[in-house]
SETOR-292038 format. One record per residue (C-alpha): residue number from 1; residue in three letters; y, z, x. Coordinates in nm, 2 decimals. Layout:
<nodes>
<node><resi>NUM</resi><resn>ALA</resn><py>Y</py><pz>Z</pz><px>X</px></node>
...
</nodes>
This chain:
<nodes>
<node><resi>1</resi><resn>MET</resn><py>8.75</py><pz>16.25</pz><px>-13.62</px></node>
<node><resi>2</resi><resn>THR</resn><py>8.40</py><pz>16.31</pz><px>-13.48</px></node>
<node><resi>3</resi><resn>CYS</resn><py>8.06</py><pz>16.25</pz><px>-13.64</px></node>
<node><resi>4</resi><resn>ARG</resn><py>7.74</py><pz>16.44</pz><px>-13.59</px></node>
<node><resi>5</resi><resn>ILE</resn><py>7.39</py><pz>16.38</pz><px>-13.72</px></node>
<node><resi>6</resi><resn>VAL</resn><py>7.13</py><pz>16.64</pz><px>-13.83</px></node>
<node><resi>7</resi><resn>GLU</resn><py>6.77</py><pz>16.57</pz><px>-13.94</px></node>
<node><resi>8</resi><resn>ILE</resn><py>6.72</py><pz>16.70</pz><px>-14.29</px></node>
<node><resi>9</resi><resn>GLY</resn><py>6.34</py><pz>16.65</pz><px>-14.31</px></node>
<node><resi>10</resi><resn>ARG</resn><py>6.04</py><pz>16.42</pz><px>-14.25</px></node>
<node><resi>11</resi><resn>HIS</resn><py>5.79</py><pz>16.27</pz><px>-14.50</px></node>
<node><resi>12</resi><resn>GLY</resn><py>5.45</py><pz>16.12</pz><px>-14.44</px></node>
<node><resi>13</resi><resn>SER</resn><py>5.25</py><pz>16.05</pz><px>-14.13</px></node>
<node><resi>14</resi><resn>ILE</resn><py>5.22</py><pz>15.68</pz><px>-14.05</px></node>
<node><resi>15</resi><resn>PRO</resn><py>4.95</py><pz>15.59</pz><px>-13.79</px></node>
<node><resi>16</resi><resn>GLU</resn><py>5.06</py><pz>15.33</pz><px>-13.53</px></node>
<node><resi>17</resi><resn>MET</resn><py>4.88</py><pz>15.16</pz><px>-13.25</px></node>
<node><resi>18</resi><resn>ARG</resn><py>4.96</py><pz>14.92</pz><px>-12.98</px></node>
<node><resi>19</resi><resn>VAL</resn><py>4.77</py><pz>14.74</pz><px>-12.70</px></node>
<node><resi>20</resi><resn>LYS</resn><py>4.92</py><pz>14.73</pz><px>-12.35</px></node>
<node><resi>21</resi><resn>TRP</resn><py>4.76</py><pz>14.50</pz><px>-12.10</px></node>
<node><resi>22</resi><resn>LYS</resn><py>4.74</py><pz>14.59</pz><px>-11.74</px></node>
<node><resi>23</resi><resn>ARG</resn><py>4.58</py><pz>14.34</pz><px>-11.50</px></node>
<node><resi>24</resi><resn>GLY</resn><py>4.40</py><pz>14.18</pz><px>-11.80</px></node>
<node><resi>25</resi><resn>ILE</resn><py>4.25</py><pz>14.50</pz><px>-11.93</px></node>
<node><resi>26</resi><resn>PRO</resn><py>4.36</py><pz>14.62</pz><px>-12.27</px></node>
<node><resi>27</resi><resn>LYS</resn><py>4.46</py><pz>14.98</pz><px>-12.32</px></node>
<node><resi>28</resi><resn>VAL</resn><py>4.50</py><pz>15.10</pz><px>-12.68</px></node>
<node><resi>29</resi><resn>GLU</resn><py>4.76</py><pz>15.37</pz><px>-12.75</px></node>
<node><resi>30</resi><resn>TYR</resn><py>4.83</py><pz>15.57</pz><px>-13.06</px></node>
<node><resi>31</resi><resn>ARG</resn><py>5.10</py><pz>15.77</pz><px>-13.22</px></node>
<node><resi>32</resi><resn>THR</resn><py>5.23</py><pz>15.87</pz><px>-13.57</px></node>
<node><resi>33</resi><resn>SER</resn><py>5.57</py><pz>15.82</pz><px>-13.72</px></node>
<node><resi>34</resi><resn>SER</resn><py>5.74</py><pz>15.95</pz><px>-14.04</px></node>
<node><resi>35</resi><resn>MET</resn><py>6.02</py><pz>15.86</pz><px>-14.27</px></node>
<node><resi>36</resi><resn>VAL</resn><py>6.31</py><pz>16.07</pz><px>-14.16</px></node>
<node><resi>37</resi><resn>VAL</resn><py>6.61</py><pz>16.18</pz><px>-14.37</px></node>
<node><resi>38</resi><resn>ASP</resn><py>6.92</py><pz>16.22</pz><px>-14.15</px></node>
<node><resi>39</resi><resn>ALA</resn><py>7.26</py><pz>16.34</pz><px>-14.27</px></node>
<node><resi>40</resi><resn>GLU</resn><py>7.57</py><pz>16.23</pz><px>-14.08</px></node>
<node><resi>41</resi><resn>PHE</resn><py>7.88</py><pz>16.44</pz><px>-14.11</px></node>
<node><resi>42</resi><resn>CYS</resn><py>8.23</py><pz>16.32</pz><px>-14.00</px></node>
<node><resi>43</resi><resn>ALA</resn><py>8.53</py><pz>16.55</pz><px>-13.98</px></node>
<node><resi>44</resi><resn>PRO</resn><py>8.80</py><pz>16.67</pz><px>-13.74</px></node>
<node><resi>45</resi><resn>ASP</resn><py>8.65</py><pz>16.82</pz><px>-13.43</px></node>
<node><resi>46</resi><resn>ASN</resn><py>8.78</py><pz>17.17</pz><px>-13.50</px></node>
<node><resi>47</resi><resn>LEU</resn><py>8.62</py><pz>17.17</pz><px>-13.85</px></node>
<node><resi>48</resi><resn>LEU</resn><py>8.28</py><pz>17.06</pz><px>-13.72</px></node>
<node><resi>49</resi><resn>ASP</resn><py>8.29</py><pz>17.31</pz><px>-13.43</px></node>
<node><resi>50</resi><resn>SER</resn><py>8.39</py><pz>17.61</pz><px>-13.65</px></node>
<node><resi>51</resi><resn>ALA</resn><py>8.17</py><pz>17.53</pz><px>-13.96</px></node>
<node><resi>52</resi><resn>TRP</resn><py>7.87</py><pz>17.34</pz><px>-13.82</px></node>
<node><resi>53</resi><resn>ASN</resn><py>7.61</py><pz>17.60</pz><px>-13.90</px></node>
<node><resi>54</resi><resn>ASP</resn><py>7.74</py><pz>17.63</pz><px>-14.26</px></node>
<node><resi>55</resi><resn>ILE</resn><py>7.74</py><pz>17.25</pz><px>-14.30</px></node>
<node><resi>56</resi><resn>VAL</resn><py>7.38</py><pz>17.22</pz><px>-14.16</px></node>
<node><resi>57</resi><resn>ASN</resn><py>7.25</py><pz>17.51</pz><px>-14.38</px></node>
<node><resi>58</resi><resn>CYS</resn><py>7.41</py><pz>17.35</pz><px>-14.69</px></node>
<node><resi>59</resi><resn>ALA</resn><py>7.25</py><pz>17.02</pz><px>-14.60</px></node>
<node><resi>60</resi><resn>ILE</resn><py>6.91</py><pz>17.15</pz><px>-14.54</px></node>
<node><resi>61</resi><resn>MET</resn><py>6.92</py><pz>17.35</pz><px>-14.86</px></node>
<node><resi>62</resi><resn>ALA</resn><py>7.03</py><pz>17.05</pz><px>-15.05</px></node>
<node><resi>63</resi><resn>GLY</resn><py>6.77</py><pz>16.83</pz><px>-14.89</px></node>
<node><resi>64</resi><resn>VAL</resn><py>6.49</py><pz>17.07</pz><px>-14.97</px></node>
<node><resi>65</resi><resn>SER</resn><py>6.62</py><pz>17.11</pz><px>-15.33</px></node>
<node><resi>66</resi><resn>ALA</resn><py>6.65</py><pz>16.73</pz><px>-15.38</px></node>
<node><resi>67</resi><resn>GLY</resn><py>6.31</py><pz>16.68</pz><px>-15.23</px></node>
<node><resi>68</resi><resn>ILE</resn><py>6.26</py><pz>16.51</pz><px>-14.90</px></node>
<node><resi>69</resi><resn>ALA</resn><py>5.99</py><pz>16.28</pz><px>-15.06</px></node>
<node><resi>70</resi><resn>SER</resn><py>6.23</py><pz>16.19</pz><px>-15.33</px></node>
<node><resi>71</resi><resn>LEU</resn><py>6.51</py><pz>16.11</pz><px>-15.08</px></node>
<node><resi>72</resi><resn>VAL</resn><py>6.26</py><pz>15.88</pz><px>-14.90</px></node>
<node><resi>73</resi><resn>ALA</resn><py>6.11</py><pz>15.71</pz><px>-15.22</px></node>
<node><resi>74</resi><resn>THR</resn><py>6.43</py><pz>15.68</pz><px>-15.43</px></node>
<node><resi>75</resi><resn>PRO</resn><py>6.73</py><pz>15.73</pz><px>-15.21</px></node>
<node><resi>76</resi><resn>ALA</resn><py>6.99</py><pz>15.62</pz><px>-15.46</px></node>
<node><resi>77</resi><resn>ALA</resn><py>6.88</py><pz>15.86</pz><px>-15.73</px></node>
<node><resi>78</resi><resn>ALA</resn><py>6.80</py><pz>16.15</pz><px>-15.50</px></node>
<node><resi>79</resi><resn>THR</resn><py>7.12</py><pz>16.12</pz><px>-15.31</px></node>
<node><resi>80</resi><resn>GLY</resn><py>7.31</py><pz>16.21</pz><px>-15.63</px></node>
<node><resi>81</resi><resn>VAL</resn><py>7.09</py><pz>16.52</pz><px>-15.66</px></node>
<node><resi>82</resi><resn>PHE</resn><py>7.15</py><pz>16.60</pz><px>-15.29</px></node>
<node><resi>83</resi><resn>LEU</resn><py>7.53</py><pz>16.57</pz><px>-15.33</px></node>
<node><resi>84</resi><resn>ALA</resn><py>7.53</py><pz>16.78</pz><px>-15.65</px></node>
<node><resi>85</resi><resn>ILE</resn><py>7.38</py><pz>17.07</pz><px>-15.45</px></node>
<node><resi>86</resi><resn>PHE</resn><py>7.55</py><pz>17.01</pz><px>-15.11</px></node>
<node><resi>87</resi><resn>GLU</resn><py>7.91</py><pz>16.97</pz><px>-15.23</px></node>
<node><resi>88</resi><resn>PRO</resn><py>7.95</py><pz>17.30</pz><px>-15.41</px></node>
<node><resi>89</resi><resn>CYS</resn><py>7.78</py><pz>17.48</pz><px>-15.12</px></node>
<node><resi>90</resi><resn>VAL</resn><py>8.03</py><pz>17.32</pz><px>-14.87</px></node>
<node><resi>91</resi><resn>ARG</resn><py>8.33</py><pz>17.39</pz><px>-15.10</px></node>
<node><resi>92</resi><resn>ASP</resn><py>8.22</py><pz>17.76</pz><px>-15.11</px></node>
<node><resi>93</resi><resn>LYS</resn><py>8.19</py><pz>17.78</pz><px>-14.73</px></node>
<node><resi>94</resi><resn>LEU</resn><py>8.48</py><pz>17.56</pz><px>-14.62</px></node>
<node><resi>95</resi><resn>ALA</resn><py>8.73</py><pz>17.62</pz><px>-14.90</px></node>
<node><resi>96</resi><resn>ASP</resn><py>9.03</py><pz>17.39</pz><px>-14.88</px></node>
<node><resi>97</resi><resn>ARG</resn><py>8.89</py><pz>17.21</pz><px>-14.58</px></node>
<node><resi>98</resi><resn>ALA</resn><py>8.59</py><pz>17.08</pz><px>-14.76</px></node>
<node><resi>99</resi><resn>SER</resn><py>8.78</py><pz>16.76</pz><px>-14.85</px></node>
<node><resi>100</resi><resn>GLU</resn><py>8.80</py><pz>16.67</pz><px>-14.48</px></node>
<node><resi>101</resi><resn>LEU</resn><py>8.42</py><pz>16.64</pz><px>-14.45</px></node>
<node><resi>102</resi><resn>GLN</resn><py>8.25</py><pz>16.31</pz><px>-14.51</px></node>
<node><resi>103</resi><resn>ALA</resn><py>7.87</py><pz>16.31</pz><px>-14.56</px></node>
<node><resi>104</resi><resn>HIS</resn><py>7.63</py><pz>16.02</pz><px>-14.54</px></node>
<node><resi>105</resi><resn>LEU</resn><py>7.25</py><pz>16.01</pz><px>-14.57</px></node>
<node><resi>106</resi><resn>SER</resn><py>7.01</py><pz>15.76</pz><px>-14.41</px></node>
<node><resi>107</resi><resn>VAL</resn><py>6.63</py><pz>15.72</pz><px>-14.41</px></node>
<node><resi>108</resi><resn>THR</resn><py>6.46</py><pz>15.56</pz><px>-14.11</px></node>
<node><resi>109</resi><resn>GLN</resn><py>6.11</py><pz>15.55</pz><px>-13.96</px></node>
<node><resi>110</resi><resn>LYS</resn><py>6.09</py><pz>15.75</pz><px>-13.64</px></node>
<node><resi>111</resi><resn>PRO</resn><py>5.80</py><pz>15.85</pz><px>-13.41</px></node>
<node><resi>112</resi><resn>ASN</resn><py>5.66</py><pz>16.20</pz><px>-13.43</px></node>
<node><resi>113</resi><resn>GLU</resn><py>5.52</py><pz>16.19</pz><px>-13.08</px></node>
<node><resi>114</resi><resn>ASP</resn><py>5.50</py><pz>15.97</pz><px>-12.77</px></node>
<node><resi>115</resi><resn>TRP</resn><py>5.24</py><pz>15.70</pz><px>-12.73</px></node>
<node><resi>116</resi><resn>HIS</resn><py>4.90</py><pz>15.84</pz><px>-12.60</px></node>
<node><resi>117</resi><resn>SER</resn><py>4.55</py><pz>15.70</pz><px>-12.55</px></node>
</nodes>
């Protein structure tokens, strides 16, 4: 069994700053980050290889339909909506192999860009 992760969407733009000191001189750096919804899919290698595009398309459609902002703000409630859309789509695409696929969602804060001054 192998697992792969795909980003479903990002929400918000959170400004960040840090101060780096070089020889006693401060240098302020900036970047933004967002709350990112990722989906992790675990299944046998041959299933992920053969159906990856269908799995990703179903996940993105379900994420957009459930609402990325909702998945970030109320993950427990929105995950039910996501799965209600994702599971029938995957069953339609993968037929009897759909039961071999495990799906998990996570929300984490990730940078949108590198640090810059």
